[in-house]
Structures are given as structure tokens and as C-alpha cells.
C-alpha positions in Angstrom: 2.6 -73.6 -93.9 6.2 -72.3 -94.9 6.0 -69.3 -92.7 4.9 -70.9 -89.8 7.6 -73.5 -90.0 10.0 -70.2 -89.9 8.5 -68.5 -87.0 8.5 -71.6 -84.7 12.8 -71.9 -86.1 13.0 -68.7 -85.0 11.4 -69.0 -82.2 13.3 -72.2 -81.5 16.5 -70.2 -82.7 15.8 -67.3 -79.9 15.3 -70.0 -77.1 18.4 -72.2 -78.0 20.0 -69.1 -77.7 18.3 -67.6 -74.3 19.4 -70.8 -72.5 23.1 -70.7 -73.4 23.8 -67.3 -72.0 22.0 -68.4 -68.8 23.8 -71.2 -68.8 27.1 -68.7 -69.7 26.1 -66.6 -66.9 25.7 -69.0 -64.5 28.1 -69.0 -61.4 30.5 -71.8 -60.9 30.7 -73.7 -58.0 31.8 -71.5 -55.1 35.4 -71.3 -53.9 36.9 -70.3 -50.3 39.1 -67.9 -51.2 42.8 -67.8 -50.0 44.7 -70.1 -48.7 44.5 -73.4 -46.2 48.2 -74.0 -45.0 49.1 -77.1 -42.9 52.4 -78.5 -41.8 53.2 -82.6 -43.4 56.7 -84.5 -42.6 58.3 -86.2 -45.9 59.4 -90.2 -45.6 63.2 -89.1 -43.9 60.9 -86.9 -41.3 61.7 -83.7 -42.5 58.5 -80.8 -42.4 57.4 -79.4 -45.5 54.4 -76.6 -46.0 52.0 -77.7 -47.5 48.8 -75.5 -49.4 45.5 -75.5 -50.3 44.6 -71.7 -53.1 40.6 -71.3 -53.4 40.0 -74.6 -52.4 36.3 -75.6 -53.8 33.3 -75.7 -50.8 31.9 -78.6 -50.1 34.2 -80.9 -51.8 36.1 -82.7 -48.8 39.3 -82.7 -50.4 42.0 -85.6 -48.7 45.6 -84.0 -48.5 47.2 -86.2 -51.0 51.2 -86.3 -48.8 49.2 -88.0 -46.2 46.7 -89.8 -46.8 48.4 -93.4 -46.6 47.5 -94.8 -43.4 51.6 -95.6 -43.3 52.2 -92.1 -43.5 51.9 -89.1 -40.4 49.3 -87.6 -40.4 49.2 -83.2 -41.2 49.3 -81.1 -38.8 49.6 -77.2 -37.1 46.7 -76.7 -39.6 46.2 -72.5 -40.1 42.8 -71.3 -42.4 43.5 -68.3 -44.2 40.1 -68.8 -46.3 37.3 -66.8 -46.3 36.1 -70.1 -45.3 34.8 -71.8 -41.9 37.2 -74.9 -42.4 36.4 -78.5 -41.1 39.2 -81.2 -40.3 38.9 -84.8 -40.3 41.6 -86.8 -38.8 41.5 -89.3 -41.7 41.1 -89.3 -44.9 38.1 -88.8 -46.9 35.8 -86.7 -44.2 36.0 -88.9 -42.2 37.4 -89.6 -38.6 37.0 -87.0 -35.4 36.9 -83.7 -37.1 37.9 -80.2 -35.7 36.5 -76.6 -36.7 38.2 -73.4 -37.8 37.0 -70.4 -37.7 37.8 -68.1 -41.6 40.6 -65.9 -41.8 42.8 -67.0 -39.5 41.9 -69.8 -37.4 44.2 -72.3 -37.0 45.6 -74.9 -34.2 48.7 -76.3 -33.3 50.8 -79.2 -34.1 48.8 -82.0 -32.0 46.2 -81.1 -34.5 46.5 -84.7 -36.9 44.7 -84.1 -40.0 44.5 -86.5 -43.3 41.5 -84.3 -45.2 39.4 -81.1 -45.0 36.3 -79.8 -46.2 35.2 -75.8 -46.4 31.3 -75.3 -46.1 
């Protein structure tokens, strides 16, 4: 009985180690490689360049500088990431949408946005 329980413990330990290696080697959440930029205005109206570097894929990102409805939306997005990007006129990926191709897709200052998702 003693050797049987030792074998079971050894088997359980080996299984636990195998699971640990499996989870350690599992890929992390995918990300769009590169940079997504946009222009936003501060409260005085001065333009600033905002950027998201290597953003996560499949996650709605509300742009912090323009999340509040009383601020002017961002504009002039430029997608220099490896992923297709969909920008939205509202926060939380709501409102009208427009898609930008990867590696250079862009739009003029006429395109207003408050959130974005990378696919």
C-alpha cells in the first residue's frame, strides 16, 4: 500500500508539473503590433497627438482624452498596426463605425472618433 500511494503521488506531481508547463507556454492575448495614432484637442483647443502602441486585439478601447461627451472627439486616425482597425464615433465602441486597413490606413480630420477596436 505504501508503494502504491508513493506512485500515485509521483504521478500527481508529474501531472501538475505538466500542466504548469502547458500554461506557462500558452500564448498570451494577441496584440496588434505597431502604433495607432489620432489627434485630439485639449480644453484650450490646442491639438495633440495621441497614440496606442501594440494595443490588444478584440478589446474595445475608449480613448481616454475624448471619453467625456463634453469634449470634442478625436480625429485624423492613422493605423500603423498589423491589424484591421474599426473606429467608432461614440465611447465603448458605439455609434457609427469606420474601418481602417492595417499598415497605413488613415482618415482625415472629418472622421471623428471616441473608441477603437483592433481585429
